[in-house]
C-alpha positions in Angstrom: 0.8 -15.4 13.5 4.6 -15.6 12.9 5.3 -13.5 16.0 3.0 -12.5 18.8 4.6 -9.2 19.8 5.5 -6.4 17.4 9.1 -5.4 16.9 9.0 -1.8 18.2 7.6 0.0 21.2 5.3 2.3 19.2 3.9 -0.7 17.4 3.2 -2.4 20.7 1.4 0.7 22.0 -0.8 0.8 18.9 -1.5 -2.9 19.1 -2.4 -2.6 22.8 -4.7 0.4 22.2 -6.3 -1.5 19.3 -6.8 -4.6 21.4 -8.7 -2.7 24.2 -10.7 -0.8 21.6 -11.8 -4.0 19.9 -12.8 -5.8 23.1 -15.4 -3.1 23.5 -16.3 -3.2 19.8 -16.8 -7.0 20.0 -19.6 -6.4 22.5 -21.4 -4.1 20.2 -20.7 -5.9 16.9 -22.2 -9.1 18.3 -25.2 -7.8 20.1 -25.6 -4.1 19.2 -28.5 -4.6 16.7 -30.2 -6.9 19.1 -29.9 -4.3 21.8 -32.0 -1.9 19.8 -34.4 -4.5 18.5 -34.8 -6.7 21.6 -34.2 -4.4 24.5 -35.2 -1.0 23.2 -37.9 -2.6 21.0 -37.2 -0.6 17.9 -38.4 -2.3 14.7 -35.6 -3.9 12.7 -36.5 -1.8 9.7 -36.2 1.4 11.7 -32.8 0.3 13.1 -31.6 -0.3 9.6 -32.8 3.2 8.5 -31.1 4.8 11.5 -27.8 3.0 10.7 -28.1 4.1 7.1 -28.6 7.7 8.1 -25.5 7.5 10.4 -23.4 6.0 7.6 -24.4 8.9 5.3 -23.6 11.5 7.9 -20.2 9.9 8.6 -19.1 9.8 4.9 -17.3 13.1 4.8 -15.7 13.0 8.2 -13.0 10.5 7.5 -11.6 12.7 4.7 -11.6 15.9 6.7 -10.2 14.4 9.9 -7.6 12.4 7.9 -6.4 15.7 6.4 -6.2 17.2 9.9 -4.1 14.2 11.0 -1.7 14.8 8.1 -1.4 18.5 8.8 -1.5 18.7 12.6 -0.3 15.3 13.9 -2.1 12.1 13.9 -1.8 11.0 17.6 -3.8 13.9 19.1 -6.5 13.8 16.4 -6.9 10.0 16.8 -7.2 10.3 20.6 -9.9 13.0 20.2 -11.9 10.7 18.0 -11.7 7.9 20.6 -13.0 10.2 23.3 -15.9 11.3 21.2 -16.7 7.6 20.5 -16.7 6.9 24.2 -19.2 9.6 25.0 -21.5 9.0 22.1 -21.5 5.2 22.7 -22.5 5.7 26.3 -25.4 7.8 25.1 -27.0 4.7 23.6 -28.4 3.9 27.1 -30.5 7.1 26.7 -31.7 6.2 23.2 -35.2 4.9 24.1 -36.9 6.0 20.8 -36.0 6.4 17.1 -34.7 9.9 16.9 -32.4 9.8 20.1 -31.1 6.5 18.6 -30.4 8.2 15.3 -28.6 11.1 17.0 -26.4 8.8 19.1 -25.5 6.4 16.4 -24.7 9.2 13.9 -22.2 10.7 16.3 -20.7 7.4 17.2 -20.4 6.2 13.6 -18.9 9.6 12.5 -16.3 9.4 15.2 -15.4 5.8 14.2 -14.9 6.8 10.6 -12.8 9.8 11.6 -10.7 7.6 13.9 -9.9 5.1 11.2 -8.6 7.9 8.9 -6.6 9.6 11.7 -4.9 6.3 12.7 -3.6 5.6 9.2 -0.6 8.0 9.3 0.4 6.4 12.6 0.3 2.9 10.9 2.4 4.2 8.0 4.9 6.0 10.2 5.4 3.2 12.7 4.6 0.2 10.5 8.1 -0.3 9.1 9.0 -1.0 5.5 5.6 -2.5 4.7 2.8 -0.9 6.8 0.4 -3.1 5.0 1.8 -6.1 7.0 1.6 -4.2 10.3 -2.0 -3.3 9.4 -2.7 -7.1 8.8 -1.2 -7.8 12.3 -3.5 -5.2 13.8 -6.4 -6.8 12.2 -5.4 -10.1 13.8 -5.2 -8.3 17.1 -8.6 -6.8 16.4 -10.2 -10.2 16.1 -8.6 -11.4 19.4 -10.3 -8.4 21.0 -13.6 -9.0 19.2 -13.7 -12.6 20.2 -13.4 -11.7 23.8 -16.1 -9.1 23.4 -18.2 -11.7 21.6 -18.0 -14.1 24.6 -19.4 -11.5 26.9 -22.0 -10.5 24.3 -23.1 -14.2 24.3 -24.0 -13.9 28.0 -25.8 -10.6 27.3 -27.9 -12.1 24.5 -28.7 -15.2 26.6 -29.8 -13.1 29.6 -31.7 -10.7 27.3 -32.6 -8.1 30.0 -32.4 -4.4 29.5 -29.9 -4.1 32.3 -27.6 -6.7 30.7 -27.7 -4.8 27.4 -27.0 -1.5 29.1 -24.0 -3.0 30.9 -22.8 -4.0 27.4 -23.0 -0.5 26.1 -21.2 1.0 29.1 -18.4 -1.6 28.8 -18.0 -0.6 25.2 -17.6 3.1 26.1 -15.1 2.4 28.9 -13.0 0.4 26.4 -12.8 3.4 24.1 -11.6 5.6 27.0 -8.8 3.1 28.0 -7.7 2.8 24.3 -7.4 6.6 24.2 -5.4 6.8 27.4 -2.9 4.2 26.2 -2.0 6.5 23.3 -0.2 8.9 25.7 2.6 6.3 25.6 3.0 6.8 21.8 5.6 9.3 20.5 3.9 12.1 18.5 4.2 12.0 14.7 5.1 15.3 13.0 3.2 16.4 9.9 4.7 15.4 6.5 5.7 18.2 4.0 3.1 19.0 1.3 3.9 19.0 -2.4 4.5 22.4 -4.0 1.6 23.5 -6.2 -0.4 20.3 -5.6 -4.2 20.2 -5.1 -5.1 20.5 -1.5 -7.8 17.7 -1.8 -5.9 15.6 -4.3 -7.5 12.3 -3.1 -11.0 13.6 -4.1 -9.7 14.3 -7.6 -8.0 10.9 -8.0 -10.7 9.1 -10.0 -9.1 5.6 -10.2 -8.6 5.7 -6.4 -12.3 6.8 -6.0 -13.3 3.8 -8.2 -11.3 1.5 -6.0 -13.0 3.0 -3.0 -16.4 2.2 -4.5 -15.3 -1.4 -5.2 -14.1 -1.8 -1.7 -17.2 -0.2 -0.3 -19.5 -2.7 -2.0 -17.3 -5.5 -0.8 -17.3 -4.1 2.7 -21.0 -4.8 3.1 -19.8 -8.3 3.7 -18.8 -7.3 7.3 -22.5 -6.6 8.0 -23.4 -10.1 6.9 -21.8 -11.6 10.0 -22.9 -8.9 12.5 -26.4 -8.2 11.2 -27.8 -10.5 8.6 -26.7 -13.9 10.1 -27.8 -13.0 13.7 -31.2 -11.8 12.6 -31.6 -14.8 10.2 -30.5 -17.2 12.9 -33.0 -15.8 15.5 -35.9 -15.3 13.1 -35.7 -18.1 10.5 -33.9 -21.1 11.9 -34.1 -23.5 14.8 -30.4 -23.0 15.8 -29.8 -22.0 19.4 -29.4 -18.3 20.0 -26.0 -18.7 21.7 -24.7 -19.8 18.3 -24.6 -16.0 17.4 -21.5 -15.8 19.5 -20.3 -19.1 18.0 -20.4 -17.7 14.5 -18.5 -14.6 15.6 -15.9 -16.6 17.4 -15.4 -18.9 14.4 -14.7 -16.0 12.1 -12.5 -14.2 14.6 -10.3 -17.2 15.4 -9.7 -17.8 11.7 -8.7 -14.1 11.2 -6.4 -14.2 14.2 -4.6 -17.3 12.9 -4.6 -16.6 9.2 -4.8 -12.8 8.4 -1.1 -12.2 8.3 -0.5 -15.3 6.3 -3.3 -14.4 3.9 -1.6 -11.1 3.2 1.9 -12.6 2.4 1.1 -13.2 -1.3 -0.8 -9.9 -1.6 2.3 -7.7 -2.0 1.3 -5.5 -5.0 -1.8 -3.8 -6.2 -2.1 -6.4 -9.0 -2.2 -9.2 -6.4 -4.7 -7.1 -4.4 -7.0 -7.1 -7.4 -6.8 -10.9 -7.7 -7.5 -11.2 -4.0 -10.7 -9.1 -4.4 -11.8 -11.5 -7.1 -11.3 -14.6 -4.9 -13.1 -12.9 -2.1 -16.2 -12.2 -4.3 -16.4 -15.9 -5.2 -16.2 -17.0 -1.6 -18.9 -14.6 -0.5 -21.2 -16.0 -3.3 -20.7 -19.5 -2.0 -21.3 -18.5 1.7 -24.4 -16.5 0.9 -25.8 -19.4 -1.0 -25.4 -21.7 2.1 -27.0 -19.5 4.8 -30.7 -19.7 3.5 -30.4 -23.5 3.5 -30.4 -23.3 7.3 -34.1 -22.4 7.4 -36.6 -25.2 7.9 -34.1 -27.9 9.0 -33.4 -29.4 12.5 -31.4 -27.3 14.9 -28.2 -29.4 14.5 -28.4 -29.2 10.7 -29.0 -25.4 10.8 -26.1 -24.9 13.2 -23.8 -27.0 10.9 -24.8 -25.1 7.8 -24.3 -21.7 9.5 -20.9 -22.5 10.9 -19.8 -23.9 7.5 -21.1 -20.7 5.8 -19.2 -18.6 8.3 -16.0 -20.5 7.5 -16.3 -19.9 3.8 -17.3 -16.3 4.3 -14.3 -15.7 6.6 -11.9 -17.0 3.9 -13.4 -14.3 1.6 -13.0 -11.8 4.4 -9.3 -12.6 4.7 -8.7 -12.0 1.0 -10.9 -8.9 1.0 -9.0 -7.3 3.9 -5.6 -8.2 2.5 -6.5 -6.6 -0.8 -7.8 -3.5 0.8 -4.7 -3.0 3.0 -2.5 -3.4 -0.1 -4.2 -1.1 -2.6 -5.1 1.6 -0.1 -1.6 2.1 1.2 0.4 1.3 -2.0 -1.6 3.8 -4.1 -1.7 6.6 -1.5 1.1 9.2 -1.6 3.1 9.4 1.7 2.4 13.1 2.2 -1.4 12.6 2.3 -1.8 9.2 3.9 -4.6 10.4 6.2 -6.5 12.1 3.4 -6.2 9.2 1.0 -7.1 6.6 3.6 -10.0 8.8 4.7 -11.2 8.7 1.1 -10.7 4.9 1.0 -12.7 4.8 4.3 -15.7 6.2 2.3 -16.1 2.6 1.2 -16.6 1.4 4.7 -18.9 4.4 5.2 -20.9 3.3 2.2 -21.2 -0.1 3.8 -22.3 1.5 7.1 -24.8 3.6 5.2 -26.5 1.1 2.9 -25.3 -2.2 4.2 -27.7 -2.8 7.2 -30.8 -1.6 5.4 -29.9 -3.5 2.2 -29.2 -6.7 4.0 -32.3 -6.5 6.2 -34.4 -5.7 3.1 -33.0 -8.5 1.0 -31.9 -11.2 3.4 -34.5 -10.8 6.2 -37.6 -9.2 4.7 -37.4 -10.9 1.3 -35.8 -14.1 2.6 -34.0 -16.8 0.7 -33.9 -15.1 -2.8 -32.3 -12.1 -1.2 -29.3 -14.1 0.0 -28.6 -15.2 -3.5 -28.8 -11.6 -4.8 -26.4 -10.4 -2.2 -23.9 -13.2 -3.0 -24.1 -12.3 -6.7 -23.5 -8.6 -5.9 -20.2 -9.6 -4.1 -19.1 -11.9 -6.9 -19.6 -9.3 -9.7 -17.9 -6.6 -7.7 -14.9 -8.9 -7.0 -14.6 -9.7 -10.7 -14.4 -6.0 -11.6 -11.6 -5.2 -9.1 -8.6 -6.2 -11.2 -9.7 -3.8 -14.0 -10.0 -1.0 -11.4 -6.6 -1.7 -10.0 -5.0 -1.7 -13.5 -6.5 1.8 -14.2 -5.2 3.1 -10.9 -1.7 1.8 -11.6 -1.6 3.4 -15.0 -2.8 6.7 -13.5 -0.2 6.6 -10.8 2.7 5.7 -13.1 1.8 8.6 -15.3 2.0 11.3 -12.7 5.0 13.7 -12.8 7.1 13.6 -9.7 6.1 16.3 -7.2 8.4 18.8 -5.7 8.1 19.4 -2.0 8.7 22.4 0.1 10.1 22.2 3.6 7.8 23.1 6.4 8.5 23.5 10.0 7.2 20.4 11.6 4.7 20.9 14.4 4.5 18.3 17.1 1.2 16.5 17.5 
């Protein structure tokens, strides 16, 4: 990264809160699915179904909570979502059967989606002239935190006891509490004035933006490749050592820490974002074609193939993330950042809803052919992105300028 510390105090607060949050998230991202399959002994197919239900439940929350953040102040709303995440994540230790698991993961996933939308106005307000660049910086910080969490998760997976997994869950919840407490140091952000006569839920009527949301949602399934498909494939289909699960996570996160800001430098317009989506789709096709080759070969060869696949996959992830940061902020009006970014978050919600079950069904249950199908899905979606971006640009340039009415700003 060109600089290690953000320019302003509010940016530092956001980065610090984000760092603590993602240390906890790294624990769960690396070993969360294994907790429910190996420690709670739920079948992988049932875990995939539960995560799909949670994703569906969470779909609408990001839009609604993002709108609340626009209208009533983003800091307080974002803090509330972190507190809910802490409580519901802690409830995982009580989820000893399918339906308690579904209830807990629905609440946690919903709070996560809501928090992502509520944080967006804070990033736009405190992110400087190009909030997309600050968002890329936060993603680099995210991966530092995730890498530290992944190290601890490697110990959890190696020990493999119920107690170790439960300590992992509690550590995740505590991290969310600390992340919320740090936000007391952040100055509140007043609501932005609404346009006169505009539709209240304009983001839901913006069809080009909705199409881009769908494109990004399909591409976002790639995040589950590293956290669900590869760990399950490594454990069940290869001779690679189980500690390599943390190794694959660390490889990806170190690359993101070092390269995410740099990857976004050339993605400085929606058009460039569309091209970055296309490059990402090709990279995902290549990486998904490498992973199945790790089955049926010696441990050293399997480990080499998996690490190489993760490197290629992470290059695609860098382009995908840079593209998403650019198009989501550049095509969202300033007065409805939370609402629009909440809608864009529906793409991540789509990935949460269908990604785990889809990847388990194709890559784990079906096996090798499923990996090639998933790679082709990413490639086709990436190729379609530039066309969706051009439609969104034409739609946005054709809008008449909105008049605004002054409103008394209420502190968050």
